[in-house]
N, C-alpha and C positions, 0 to 999 in steps of 0.2 A: 496550415500544417503544423502540429505540436509534436517534439520529441519529450517523450514522458520518461523519467526514471522513478521508478516505484521501488518502496524500501518500508521495511515494518522492525519491529523489535529490534532497535539499536540499544535499548537498555543504556543509556547513556554514552554509547560508544559512538565517535566520528573519528574517521582517520584521511590521510591524503588519498588513498585507493578510494574510497567512498566520493572523496572532493574531485578526484579526476574525472569520474562519471557525471557530478553534478554538473560541472563544467561543459560536458558535452549534450546537457538535456535544455529544454525551454522552461520546462516546469518539474518541480518534485514533489510527489506525492508519499506522504507518511501514513502508512496504516496502524499505528498507535503503538505503545510501549516504547514511548519516546524516552524516557529515563529523563536526565537533566536536561533543562530547556537551553542548554548550550549548543546542544545539536540542533534543534530548531530555528534559534538565533541564529548560528552559523549558516544554514541552509537559506534562510530568509534574505541574507546579507548578499547571497550570490543570483539565487533564481526565485521566481514565484514559487510560493510553497502553499502546497494543501494538504491538510493532516486531519487525522481525529486522535483522541486521546485513548489510551489503553488501560486495561486493569492493574498495571502497575503504576500507573501516572499519578503524582500527587495533585493537591487543589490548584496549583498555578497553572498545571499543563490543562487540568477542567475547565479554567476560567477562560484560557486561550482558545482552547480549541473543543470542538463538538465532539459529542457520542458518534453520530453519524454526520456525514458531510455528502451531501447529495447536489449535483452541480451538472451544466452541459458543460463539455469540453468540443469545440467545433460542434457538430452536430450528433455526438454521442452523450447519452444519459448514463452519468456515472454516480455509483453510490458506493461510499469508504465507509467502513466501520471495521471496528476491531475484533470481535468476536461474532463473526457471522456465518461461520461452519461452512459448507461446501455441498454442492448438489447431492441430493437425497438426505442430507444431514443437516440443512440449515439450524441456526439458532431459533429455538421456539420463539423468542422475545420479538424476533422479525419477521418470523415465516408468513405471516399473514400478509404484511405491508409489500412484502417482497413477491408474494405469488398474485396480489392483485395488482399490484402496479410495479411489475419488474423494470428494472433498469437494462440498459444495452450490456454494461460492464458493472459487475460486482467485485468489489475490491476488500479483502479482509486480510488480517495478519493472524496473531495470538499464537499458531500452532507451532512457529518455526519449521513448517514443512511446506516446501515449495511445490505449489499446485496450480496448474493452469487447465480448467475442464470448461467445455462447452455443455451448457444446460440445456439439452432439445426440449424439453418439458416449458420450460419459462423462456427459452430463445433469448438467453443471456451467456456472456462471457464471464466466467469467474475466474479472478487470479488472486493467489496468496504468493509474495514473493520470498516468503520465506523468513530467515532474519539475518541482518546487517550486522547485528552487534556479537559480542563475545559471550553475553551472558546465555545460559539456558542449554539444553541437551545436544542441541544441532551440532552435526561434525563439520560442515562446510557452510560459511557465511555466504549468502545470496542477496541478490536483487533482480529487477526486472527493468528491461527498458523497451519501449515500443514507441509506434507512431499512431498517432489519430490525425486523420487527413478527412475532413468532411465526416462523412457517416462510417468511415473505415479505420479499423483496426488493423496496423499490420507492423512487420518488422519486427516481432517479438523477439528477444534474446533473453537468455537466461546469463545472468553476470555470477560466476563463482569467484569469489574475492580471496578464500584462503581456506585450505584445510585447518581445522582447530587443532591445537596439540593435545 
């Protein structure tokens, strides 16, 4: 069993509220737009980190993290990318791979809009945790946490960090 904290679009921001939830997780997954690598360096010191780079990330982030990160967590096939779209509107650059070899859990960021949608056509769960950072148009900073136990994804929670001024 793994407790996962999922975040995206930190845009160089990390604070004690995020770190409080990091402490409660077994692994932290970051779906891109990290910004300053101080964010991921801090996370890596505390928990296992799986991450991808996003469109705002510089060469240092692109050297450290992949564009796509596909892996098994317990018995769940997971694919994390930054610009992935969502069911019915997947990114054309990955649509073929996604439809011919869909994961069980597809995660992306980029939009700053929290979405959790089950794609019946591809039989996958899509998650976008919204944005945990302070940069962007979003009004509320958000993250997701959930549990992976064997083949099961459960105990999904939306974490609203704070309403932005």
